[in-house]
C-alpha positions as CSV (number, residue, x, y, z in Angstrom):
1,M,1.9,-5.2,23.1
2,P,3.4,-1.8,22.8
3,D,3.9,0.3,26.1
4,T,1.1,2.5,25.1
5,K,-1.3,-0.4,24.7
6,Q,-0.1,-1.7,28.2
7,H,-0.6,1.7,29.8
8,Q,-4.2,2.0,28.2
9,L,-5.0,-1.7,29.5
10,L,-3.9,-0.8,32.9
11,K,-6.1,2.5,33.0
12,I,-9.0,0.3,31.9
13,L,-8.5,-2.2,34.6
14,G,-7.9,0.8,37.3
15,L,-11.0,2.3,36.2
16,L,-13.2,-0.7,36.4
17,L,-11.6,-1.5,39.9
18,L,-12.2,2.0,41.0
19,F,-15.8,1.8,39.7
20,I,-16.4,-1.6,41.6
21,V,-14.8,-0.3,45.0
22,I,-16.8,3.0,44.9
23,G,-20.1,1.4,43.9
24,T,-19.8,-1.4,46.5
25,T,-18.7,0.5,49.3
26,G,-21.2,3.1,48.6
27,Y,-24.1,0.9,48.7
28,H,-22.9,-0.8,51.6
29,F,-22.5,2.3,53.9
30,I,-25.5,4.4,52.2
31,E,-28.0,1.7,52.1
32,G,-26.7,-0.9,54.7
33,F,-26.6,-3.7,52.0
34,N,-24.2,-6.6,52.7
35,W,-21.3,-6.9,50.3
36,V,-22.6,-9.3,47.9
37,N,-25.7,-7.3,47.3
38,S,-23.7,-4.1,47.1
39,F,-21.4,-5.7,44.5
40,Y,-24.5,-6.7,42.5
41,M,-26.0,-3.3,42.6
42,T,-22.8,-1.9,41.4
43,S,-22.4,-4.4,38.6
44,S,-26.0,-3.8,37.3
45,T,-26.3,0.1,38.3
46,V,-30.0,-0.6,38.3
47,G,-32.6,-1.2,41.0
48,F,-32.1,-4.2,43.3
49,G,-34.8,-6.6,44.4
50,G,-38.2,-4.7,44.3
51,G,-36.6,-1.8,42.2
52,I,-35.5,1.5,42.8
53,S,-38.2,2.3,45.2
54,E,-36.2,0.3,47.9
55,L,-33.4,3.0,47.8
56,S,-33.2,6.0,50.0
57,E,-32.9,9.6,48.5
58,Y,-29.2,9.4,48.9
59,G,-29.1,5.9,47.5
60,K,-31.0,7.1,44.3
61,L,-28.6,10.0,43.9
62,F,-25.6,7.6,44.3
63,T,-27.2,5.4,41.6
64,I,-27.6,8.2,39.3
65,F,-23.8,9.3,39.8
66,L,-22.7,5.6,39.4
67,S,-24.7,5.2,36.1
68,I,-22.9,8.3,34.7
69,F,-19.5,7.2,35.7
70,G,-20.4,3.5,34.5
71,V,-21.3,5.0,31.0
72,G,-18.0,6.8,30.9
73,V,-15.9,3.7,31.8
74,V,-17.9,1.7,29.1
75,A,-17.4,4.0,26.5
76,F,-13.6,4.2,27.2
77,V,-13.5,0.3,27.2
78,L,-15.4,0.1,23.7
79,S,-13.1,2.7,22.2
80,F,-9.8,0.7,23.5
81,T,-11.5,-2.6,22.1
82,A,-12.2,-1.2,18.7
83,E,-8.8,0.3,18.7
84,F,-7.2,-2.9,19.7
85,I,-9.1,-4.7,17.1
86,F,-8.4,-2.7,14.2
87,Q,-4.7,-2.0,15.0
88,N,-3.9,-5.7,16.2
89,P,-1.0,-6.9,14.4
90,I,-2.5,-10.4,13.7
91,I,-6.1,-8.9,12.7
92,R,-4.4,-6.1,10.3
93,S,-2.1,-8.8,8.8
94,R,-5.0,-11.0,7.8
95,K,-6.9,-7.9,6.5
96,M,-4.0,-7.0,4.4
97,E,-3.5,-10.4,3.1
98,K,-7.2,-10.6,2.0
99,R,-6.7,-7.4,0.2
100,I,-3.4,-8.7,-1.4
101,S,-5.2,-12.0,-2.6
102,G,-7.6,-9.9,-4.8
103,L,-4.9,-7.9,-6.6
104,K,-3.9,-8.5,-10.3
105,N,-1.5,-6.9,-12.7
106,H,-0.2,-5.1,-9.5
107,F,3.5,-4.3,-8.6
108,V,5.5,-5.9,-5.7
109,V,8.0,-3.4,-4.0
110,C,10.6,-5.2,-1.7
111,G,12.0,-2.9,0.8
112,Y,10.7,0.5,2.0
113,G,13.9,2.4,2.3
114,R,14.6,5.8,0.6
115,M,14.3,4.3,-2.9
116,G,11.3,2.2,-2.1
117,K,9.4,5.2,-0.6
118,I,10.0,7.2,-4.0
119,I,9.1,4.2,-5.8
120,C,5.8,3.9,-4.1
121,Q,5.1,7.7,-4.5
122,Q,5.4,7.2,-8.1
123,L,3.2,4.4,-8.5
124,Q,0.6,6.0,-6.4
125,K,0.9,9.1,-8.5
126,N,0.3,6.9,-11.8
127,H,-2.6,5.0,-10.2
128,R,-0.8,1.6,-10.1
129,K,-1.9,-1.1,-7.6
130,F,1.1,-2.3,-5.7
131,V,1.9,-4.0,-2.4
132,V,5.1,-3.1,-0.2
133,V,7.0,-6.2,1.6
134,D,9.3,-5.3,4.5
135,N,10.1,-6.9,7.8
136,N,10.9,-3.7,9.9
137,K,7.9,-2.9,11.8
138,V,8.8,0.7,12.0
139,K,8.8,0.9,8.1
140,V,5.7,-1.2,8.1
141,D,4.0,1.4,10.2
142,K,5.0,4.2,7.8
143,V,3.8,2.4,4.9
144,T,0.4,1.8,6.7
145,K,0.1,5.6,7.6
146,A,0.7,6.5,3.8
147,G,-2.3,4.4,3.0
148,Y,-0.3,1.7,0.9
149,I,-0.9,-2.0,1.0
150,V,1.8,-3.7,3.0
151,L,2.8,-7.2,3.9
152,E,5.0,-7.5,7.0
153,G,7.7,-10.3,6.5
154,D,11.1,-11.0,5.0
155,C,11.3,-10.9,1.2
156,L,13.9,-13.5,1.3
157,D,11.1,-16.2,2.4
158,D,9.5,-17.7,-0.5
159,S,6.3,-18.1,1.4
160,V,6.2,-14.4,2.0
161,L,6.7,-13.6,-1.5
162,G,3.9,-16.1,-2.4
163,K,1.5,-14.3,-0.2
164,T,1.9,-11.2,-2.6
165,N,0.0,-12.8,-5.5
166,L,3.2,-13.0,-7.2
167,K,1.8,-15.2,-10.2
168,Y,-0.7,-12.5,-11.1
169,A,1.7,-9.5,-10.6
170,K,3.0,-7.4,-13.5
171,G,6.3,-6.4,-12.2
172,L,8.5,-6.6,-8.9
173,V,11.1,-4.2,-7.8
174,S,13.7,-5.1,-5.2
175,V,15.5,-2.3,-3.6
176,L,16.7,-4.0,-0.3
177,G,19.9,-2.8,1.4
178,K,22.1,-5.6,0.7
179,E,23.3,-6.7,-2.8
180,E,22.9,-10.5,-1.9
181,D,19.3,-10.0,-0.7
182,N,18.4,-8.4,-4.0
183,L,19.9,-11.1,-6.0
184,F,18.1,-14.0,-3.8
185,V,14.8,-12.0,-4.2
186,T,15.4,-12.0,-8.0
187,L,16.0,-15.7,-8.0
188,S,13.0,-16.6,-6.0
189,A,10.6,-14.1,-7.8
190,R,11.7,-15.6,-11.3
191,G,11.2,-19.0,-10.2
192,A,7.6,-18.3,-9.1
193,S,6.8,-16.4,-12.4
194,S,8.5,-16.7,-15.9
195,E,6.5,-13.5,-17.3
196,L,7.2,-11.2,-14.3
197,F,9.0,-8.1,-15.1
198,I,11.9,-7.7,-12.5
199,I,14.0,-4.8,-11.5
200,A,16.7,-5.0,-9.0
201,K,18.9,-2.7,-7.5
202,N,22.7,-3.4,-8.5
203,S,25.2,-1.3,-6.5
204,Y,28.3,-3.0,-8.0
205,E,28.9,-3.2,-11.7
206,F,30.7,-6.6,-11.6
207,N,27.3,-8.2,-10.3
208,R,25.3,-7.1,-13.2
209,K,25.7,-10.1,-15.1
210,K,24.7,-12.1,-12.1
211,F,21.5,-10.5,-11.8
212,L,20.6,-10.8,-15.3
213,T,21.6,-14.5,-15.2
214,A,19.2,-14.9,-12.0
215,G,16.4,-13.6,-14.0
216,A,16.1,-9.8,-13.6
217,N,14.9,-7.9,-16.6
218,K,16.8,-4.8,-15.3
219,A,19.8,-4.5,-13.0
220,L,20.1,-0.8,-12.2
221,N,22.9,0.8,-10.3
222,P,21.3,4.0,-8.5
223,Y,24.8,5.8,-8.3
224,E,25.3,5.3,-12.0
225,I,21.8,6.7,-12.8
226,A,22.4,9.6,-10.4
227,G,25.8,10.4,-12.0
228,H,24.2,10.5,-15.5
229,S,21.4,12.8,-14.4
230,L,24.0,15.2,-12.8
231,A,26.0,15.1,-15.9
232,N,23.0,15.9,-18.1
233,M,21.9,18.6,-15.8
234,V,25.2,20.4,-16.6
235,T,25.7,19.7,-20.1
236,R,22.0,19.8,-21.4
237,P,19.7,21.6,-18.7
238,A,16.7,22.3,-21.0
239,V,16.4,18.5,-21.8
240,V,16.8,17.7,-18.0
241,D,13.9,20.2,-17.3
242,F,11.8,18.4,-19.9
243,L,12.5,14.9,-18.6
244,E,11.8,16.3,-15.1
245,V,8.3,17.4,-16.2
246,I,7.6,13.7,-17.3
247,R,9.2,12.2,-14.3
248,V,7.5,14.4,-11.7
249,G,4.8,16.0,-13.4
250,S,3.5,19.6,-13.5
251,E,0.2,21.8,-12.8
252,V,-0.6,20.2,-16.4
253,D,-1.9,16.6,-16.5
254,W,0.7,15.5,-19.0
255,E,2.6,12.2,-18.8
256,M,4.6,9.6,-20.6
257,D,3.3,6.0,-20.6
258,E,3.7,2.7,-22.3
259,I,0.6,1.1,-23.7
260,K,0.5,-2.5,-25.1
261,V,-1.7,-3.2,-28.1
262,Q,-3.9,-6.1,-27.4
263,E,-5.2,-8.9,-29.7
264,N,-8.7,-7.5,-29.8
265,S,-7.5,-4.0,-30.6
266,D,-9.1,-1.8,-33.3
267,I,-5.9,-0.4,-34.3
268,A,-4.0,-3.8,-34.7
269,G,-2.9,-4.2,-38.1
270,K,-3.3,-0.5,-39.0
271,E,-0.8,2.2,-40.0
272,I,-0.3,4.9,-37.2
273,R,-1.9,7.5,-39.2
274,E,-5.0,5.4,-39.3
275,C,-5.2,4.6,-35.7
276,Y,-6.3,8.0,-34.6
277,N,-6.9,11.7,-35.5
278,R,-3.9,13.8,-34.5
279,E,-6.3,16.9,-34.5
280,E,-8.6,15.2,-32.0
281,L,-6.3,13.2,-30.0
282,D,-3.0,15.1,-29.4
283,I,-0.6,12.5,-28.7
284,I,3.0,11.7,-29.5
285,I,4.2,8.0,-30.5
286,A,7.7,8.3,-29.4
287,A,8.6,4.8,-30.1
288,I,7.2,1.3,-30.7
289,Q,8.6,-1.7,-29.0
290,R,7.9,-4.9,-31.1
291,K,7.4,-8.4,-29.4
292,N,10.7,-9.4,-30.4
293,G,12.4,-6.6,-28.3
294,E,13.1,-4.5,-31.5
295,M,12.7,-0.7,-30.7
296,K,11.5,1.7,-33.6
297,F,12.1,5.3,-32.5
298,N,10.1,8.0,-33.9
299,P,7.8,5.9,-36.0
300,R,6.3,7.3,-39.4
301,G,2.9,7.7,-40.1
302,R,3.0,4.5,-42.3
303,T,4.5,2.5,-39.7
304,K,2.2,-0.6,-39.1
305,V,1.0,-1.3,-35.6
306,E,0.7,-5.1,-34.5
307,A,-1.0,-7.0,-31.7
308,G,1.8,-7.2,-28.9
309,D,3.5,-4.0,-29.6
310,M,4.3,-1.7,-27.0
311,L,3.5,2.0,-27.7
312,I,5.6,4.5,-25.9
313,A,3.3,7.5,-26.0
314,M,3.4,11.1,-24.6
315,G,0.4,13.4,-23.9
316,Y,-2.5,14.7,-21.8
317,L,-3.7,11.9,-19.3
318,E,-7.2,12.1,-20.7
319,N,-5.9,11.4,-24.2
320,L,-3.5,8.5,-23.2
321,K,-6.6,6.9,-21.5
322,H,-8.5,7.2,-24.8
323,L,-5.3,5.6,-26.6
324,E,-5.5,2.7,-24.2
325,K,-9.1,1.9,-25.1
326,L,-8.1,2.2,-28.8
327,C,-5.5,-0.5,-27.9
328,G,-8.1,-2.9,-26.5
329,I,-7.5,-1.9,-22.5
330,E,-10.6,-1.5,-20.8
331,S,-9.3,0.2,-17.6
């Protein structure tokens, strides 16, 4: 129990003891009751025996004072109890696990360091469901304050990963501090789900093949990505500004997204030019990724869209949502 909780508990015990001492002593000397009856009157803070009529005028005034004081003590106790229940680690953990058990098509973020924080912010911005896993209590408290779903535990523990409802998850990102930890999480996650999309932080180029062999779909070196970004800022600043709008967003609700064409989609089997009216739905299809992994950049209007294709589209959020419906995605 944290020190603040201990101090609050001591305050409550001190107030209760003070209340009992004042009440018992007061009734003993004001009304002449014995100690047992005085304690009874203090505990009940109501009339004794035949009722309040047996009390003297001073006794009645003392009872009124004691009742008001008692209400304050009870309110403080109830406040502490409620706070203790809702912030108790065990109760909070069970509540989080219940929320996680209902998640589907969500993302699992392993580690809430500097990279993990940015990833969560972007997932939140794009209205994606996700759960954070970390065993550092300070970081867990930060995640909780941010309003994210968090599971306190070691990502290297298979039982902890299992609690994230991993078999129903859409993707996992491992950005732990140690290289070997990210590799171990990749192995565990791939063993739990063969369909899961896994991205792992890979700080050393010579380890990239190990991550891919372990089951990672992508092994990304943050330093390499940062280096490319800095180089592009110098050589192609306008392009970087454009990509920055996509990455961070702007005052205009404009985004870039990937949308999978479902089997029940109305546009499956049609050419792009037949899928939607460009005048009504201002969207740019930048690329199409086929089920076999083939990527078609800047597809022509006569390019046929098939079920299972991934459309890389750019446009206003409202229009992208409409395209999702055309692709057979309800929400």
